[in-house]
N, CA, C and O atoms as a MOPAC input file, in Angstrom:
PM7 MOZYME 1SCF
protein

 N    -33.78700 1    -0.59600 1    42.53300 1
 C    -35.10400 1    -0.86900 1    42.01700 1
 C    -35.70900 1    -2.07300 1    42.80300 1
 O    -35.09800 1    -3.13500 1    42.92600 1
 N    -36.92100 1    -1.84800 1    43.31900 1
 C    -37.52400 1    -2.91600 1    44.10000 1
 C    -38.31900 1    -3.83500 1    43.20700 1
 O    -38.73300 1    -3.46100 1    42.11000 1
 N    -38.52600 1    -5.04800 1    43.69300 1
 C    -39.32900 1    -6.03100 1    42.94100 1
 C    -40.75800 1    -5.62200 1    42.98300 1
 O    -41.19200 1    -4.91700 1    43.89400 1
 N    -41.51200 1    -6.06900 1    41.98000 1
 C    -42.94100 1    -5.87700 1    42.00300 1
 C    -43.54400 1    -6.96500 1    42.85900 1
 O    -43.13600 1    -8.12600 1    42.83600 1
 N    -44.55700 1    -6.52600 1    43.63200 1
 C    -45.22200 1    -7.50700 1    44.49700 1
 C    -46.03200 1    -8.42400 1    43.65000 1
 O    -46.62700 1    -8.02200 1    42.65000 1
 N    -46.05100 1    -9.71500 1    44.07400 1
 C    -46.76400 1   -10.74800 1    43.27800 1
 C    -48.29700 1   -10.44500 1    43.33000 1
 O    -48.87300 1   -10.05900 1    44.34700 1
 N    -48.85300 1   -10.64900 1    42.19900 1
 C    -50.28900 1   -10.31600 1    42.07900 1
 C    -50.71000 1   -10.62100 1    40.63300 1
 O    -50.01300 1   -11.30700 1    39.88500 1
 N    -51.85700 1   -10.09200 1    40.28500 1
 C    -52.23800 1   -10.32200 1    38.90200 1
 C    -51.32600 1    -9.69400 1    37.87400 1
 O    -50.65200 1    -8.70500 1    38.16300 1
 N    -51.29500 1   -10.25300 1    36.67400 1
 C    -50.39600 1    -9.69400 1    35.67700 1
 C    -50.85300 1    -8.20700 1    35.35100 1
 O    -52.00200 1    -7.81000 1    35.54800 1
 N    -49.84800 1    -7.44300 1    34.84200 1
 C    -50.23100 1    -6.05000 1    34.56500 1
 C    -51.26700 1    -6.03200 1    33.43200 1
 O    -52.24900 1    -5.29300 1    33.51200 1
 N    -51.06800 1    -6.80900 1    32.41500 1
 C    -52.10900 1    -6.90200 1    31.33200 1
 C    -52.77900 1    -8.26400 1    31.46600 1
 O    -52.13900 1    -9.23400 1    31.86900 1
 N    -54.04700 1    -8.34100 1    31.13300 1
 C    -54.67500 1    -9.61100 1    31.16800 1
 C    -54.26100 1   -10.41600 1    29.95700 1
 O    -54.06600 1    -9.88000 1    28.86600 1
 N    -54.13200 1   -11.69000 1    30.16600 1
 C    -53.63600 1   -12.60700 1    29.11700 1
 C    -54.71800 1   -12.67600 1    27.98200 1
 O    -55.90900 1   -12.76700 1    28.28000 1
 N    -54.33000 1   -12.63600 1    26.79300 1
 C    -55.23900 1   -12.73900 1    25.68300 1
 C    -55.18600 1   -14.05400 1    25.03300 1
 O    -54.20400 1   -14.33300 1    24.34500 1
 N    -56.16300 1   -14.90200 1    25.18700 1
 C    -56.08400 1   -16.31300 1    24.61300 1
 C    -56.09600 1   -16.30200 1    23.10700 1
 O    -55.56700 1   -17.21700 1    22.47700 1
 N    -56.68800 1   -15.28600 1    22.51800 1
 C    -56.68200 1   -15.30700 1    21.02500 1
 C    -55.27900 1   -15.01000 1    20.50500 1
 O    -54.78600 1   -15.66300 1    19.58500 1
 N    -54.63300 1   -13.98200 1    21.13300 1
 C    -53.25500 1   -13.66000 1    20.68200 1
 C    -52.29200 1   -14.82700 1    20.87800 1
 O    -51.36600 1   -15.05300 1    20.09900 1
 N    -52.56500 1   -15.56000 1    21.97200 1
 C    -51.70900 1   -16.77900 1    22.24200 1
 C    -51.89300 1   -17.84400 1    21.19600 1
 O    -50.94300 1   -18.49200 1    20.75600 1
 N    -53.22200 1   -18.02000 1    20.78400 1
 C    -53.52600 1   -19.06800 1    19.86400 1
 C    -52.97500 1   -18.75500 1    18.47400 1
 O    -52.56400 1   -19.63800 1    17.72000 1
 N    -52.98700 1   -17.44400 1    18.17100 1
 C    -52.51400 1   -17.03800 1    16.79200 1
 C    -51.04300 1   -17.25900 1    16.67900 1
 O    -50.56400 1   -17.36100 1    15.55000 1
 N    -50.23100 1   -17.34800 1    17.79000 1
 C    -48.82800 1   -17.55800 1    17.68700 1
 C    -48.49300 1   -19.02100 1    17.53000 1
 O    -47.31400 1   -19.35400 1    17.41100 1
 N    -49.45400 1   -19.90200 1    17.52400 1
 C    -49.13000 1   -21.34200 1    17.34400 1
 C    -48.88800 1   -21.65400 1    15.91600 1
 O    -49.32400 1   -20.88400 1    15.06000 1
 N    -48.18800 1   -22.78500 1    15.56800 1
 C    -47.90200 1   -23.08100 1    14.16800 1
 C    -49.11400 1   -23.22200 1    13.27100 1
 O    -49.03400 1   -23.05900 1    12.05300 1
 N    -50.25200 1   -23.53200 1    13.90600 1
 C    -51.50800 1   -23.76300 1    13.12100 1
 C    -51.83000 1   -22.52000 1    12.29200 1
 O    -52.38300 1   -22.63700 1    11.19900 1
 N    -51.49100 1   -21.32700 1    12.79900 1
 C    -51.86900 1   -20.10300 1    12.07100 1
 C    -50.73300 1   -19.52100 1    11.23000 1
 O    -50.87600 1   -18.43900 1    10.66000 1
 N    -49.61900 1   -20.22300 1    11.15100 1
 C    -48.50300 1   -19.69500 1    10.34200 1
 C    -48.87300 1   -19.77300 1     8.86000 1
 O    -49.64300 1   -20.63300 1     8.43200 1
 N    -48.29700 1   -18.84600 1     8.09400 1
 C    -48.62400 1   -18.82800 1     6.65100 1
 C    -48.00000 1   -20.05300 1     5.97000 1
 O    -46.87100 1   -20.46000 1     6.24500 1
 N    -48.80900 1   -20.60600 1     5.06900 1
 C    -48.38400 1   -21.76700 1     4.32400 1
 C    -48.33800 1   -21.45200 1     2.84800 1
 O    -49.08200 1   -20.60600 1     2.35000 1
 N    -47.45200 1   -22.14600 1     2.15500 1
 C    -47.33600 1   -21.91700 1     0.71800 1
 C    -48.32300 1   -22.91300 1     0.05100 1
 O    -48.17300 1   -24.13400 1     0.10100 1
 N    -49.30200 1   -22.30700 1    -0.55000 1
 C    -50.35700 1   -23.14100 1    -1.19500 1
 C    -50.18200 1   -22.93300 1    -2.71900 1
 O    -50.20500 1   -21.80800 1    -3.21800 1
 N    -50.00800 1   -24.06300 1    -3.43200 1
 C    -49.87600 1   -23.95800 1    -4.88000 1
 C    -51.13300 1   -23.36500 1    -5.50800 1
 O    -52.26000 1   -23.66400 1    -5.11200 1
 N    -50.89200 1   -22.50500 1    -6.51300 1
 C    -51.99600 1   -21.84000 1    -7.18800 1
 C    -52.61100 1   -22.81100 1    -8.24900 1
 O    -51.93400 1   -23.20400 1    -9.19900 1
 N    -53.86100 1   -23.17100 1    -8.06900 1
 C    -54.49300 1   -24.14900 1    -8.87900 1
 C    -54.72700 1   -23.55100 1   -10.29200 1
 O    -54.74600 1   -24.29100 1   -11.27600 1
 N    -54.89900 1   -22.25900 1   -10.38700 1
 C    -55.09000 1   -21.70700 1   -11.71300 1
 C    -53.95700 1   -21.94500 1   -12.69100 1
 O    -54.19500 1   -22.10200 1   -13.88800 1
 N    -52.71200 1   -21.97500 1   -12.19400 1
 C    -51.60600 1   -22.20900 1   -13.06900 1
 C    -51.60000 1   -23.63800 1   -13.51100 1
 O    -51.23800 1   -23.91000 1   -14.65600 1
 N    -51.97000 1   -24.54300 1   -12.69500 1
 C    -52.02900 1   -25.94800 1   -13.12100 1
 C    -52.95500 1   -26.12600 1   -14.31600 1
 O    -52.61900 1   -26.85700 1   -15.24700 1
 N    -54.10100 1   -25.48000 1   -14.30900 1
 C    -55.02200 1   -25.59100 1   -15.44800 1
 C    -54.43000 1   -25.01900 1   -16.64800 1
 O    -54.56700 1   -25.60600 1   -17.72100 1
 N    -53.77400 1   -23.90900 1   -16.56400 1
 C    -53.16500 1   -23.27800 1   -17.75600 1
 C    -52.05700 1   -24.13800 1   -18.29200 1
 O    -51.89700 1   -24.26200 1   -19.50600 1
 N    -51.29000 1   -24.73400 1   -17.41000 1
 C    -50.15200 1   -25.64800 1   -17.89300 1
 C    -50.72800 1   -26.79400 1   -18.63500 1
 O    -50.19700 1   -27.17800 1   -19.67700 1
 N    -51.85300 1   -27.39400 1   -18.12300 1
 C    -52.49500 1   -28.54500 1   -18.80500 1
 C    -52.92100 1   -28.14300 1   -20.19200 1
 O    -52.76000 1   -28.89800 1   -21.15100 1
 N    -53.50100 1   -26.87700 1   -20.30100 1
 C    -54.02100 1   -26.43000 1   -21.56100 1
 C    -52.88000 1   -26.24500 1   -22.62800 1
 O    -53.01200 1   -26.54700 1   -23.81400 1
 N    -51.76300 1   -25.72200 1   -22.07300 1
 C    -50.60800 1   -25.53800 1   -22.98300 1
 C    -50.03400 1   -26.80900 1   -23.44200 1
 O    -49.62700 1   -26.92300 1   -24.59800 1
 N    -49.98000 1   -27.82700 1   -22.54200 1
 C    -49.46500 1   -29.12000 1   -22.95300 1
 C    -50.35600 1   -29.77200 1   -23.98600 1
 O    -49.87800 1   -30.43500 1   -24.90700 1
 N    -51.67800 1   -29.57700 1   -23.82600 1
 C    -52.62300 1   -30.19600 1   -24.80600 1
 C    -52.41700 1   -29.51300 1   -26.15800 1
 O    -52.46400 1   -30.17800 1   -27.19300 1
 N    -52.19500 1   -28.21600 1   -26.16700 1
 C    -51.98100 1   -27.55200 1   -27.43900 1
 C    -50.67900 1   -27.98700 1   -28.01600 1
 O    -50.60000 1   -28.20700 1   -29.22500 1
 N    -49.67200 1   -28.12100 1   -27.24400 1
 C    -48.37600 1   -28.55100 1   -27.74400 1
 C    -48.37300 1   -29.96300 1   -28.23200 1
 O    -47.63500 1   -30.30200 1   -29.15700 1
 N    -49.20900 1   -30.82200 1   -27.61100 1
 C    -49.22500 1   -32.25400 1   -28.04700 1
 C    -49.90100 1   -32.47300 1   -29.39700 1
 O    -49.58300 1   -33.41600 1   -30.12300 1
 N    -50.88100 1   -31.54600 1   -29.73300 1
 C    -51.54500 1   -31.74600 1   -30.98800 1
 C    -50.66200 1   -31.25600 1   -32.10500 1
 O    -50.07200 1   -30.18100 1   -31.99300 1
 N    -50.55200 1   -32.00700 1   -33.17600 1
 C    -49.76700 1   -31.59400 1   -34.28900 1
 C    -50.47300 1   -30.43000 1   -35.06200 1
 O    -51.69000 1   -30.44600 1   -35.24800 1
 N    -49.72300 1   -29.49300 1   -35.47300 1
 C    -50.25200 1   -28.32200 1   -36.10000 1
 C    -50.57300 1   -28.68700 1   -37.60300 1
 O    -49.74000 1   -29.24300 1   -38.31900 1
 N    -51.77200 1   -28.35300 1   -38.01000 1
 C    -52.16500 1   -28.59900 1   -39.39100 1
 C    -52.01000 1   -27.29300 1   -40.12000 1
 O    -52.56700 1   -26.27200 1   -39.71900 1
 N    -51.23300 1   -27.33000 1   -41.21700 1
 C    -51.04200 1   -26.03200 1   -41.96600 1
 C    -51.60400 1   -26.18700 1   -43.41900 1
 O    -51.54900 1   -25.24200 1   -44.20700 1

């Protein structure tokens, strides 16, 4: 099998695809803010003494 002659790459380089592979675009775990609000509400209800 002979070597390919040097020249332009077979496929053009895609700068967007290269940028997407950087750590900047990796998925991050973001805490859900809705749950924090619900937890606060539950704590407030639990802190209040029940009047029967």
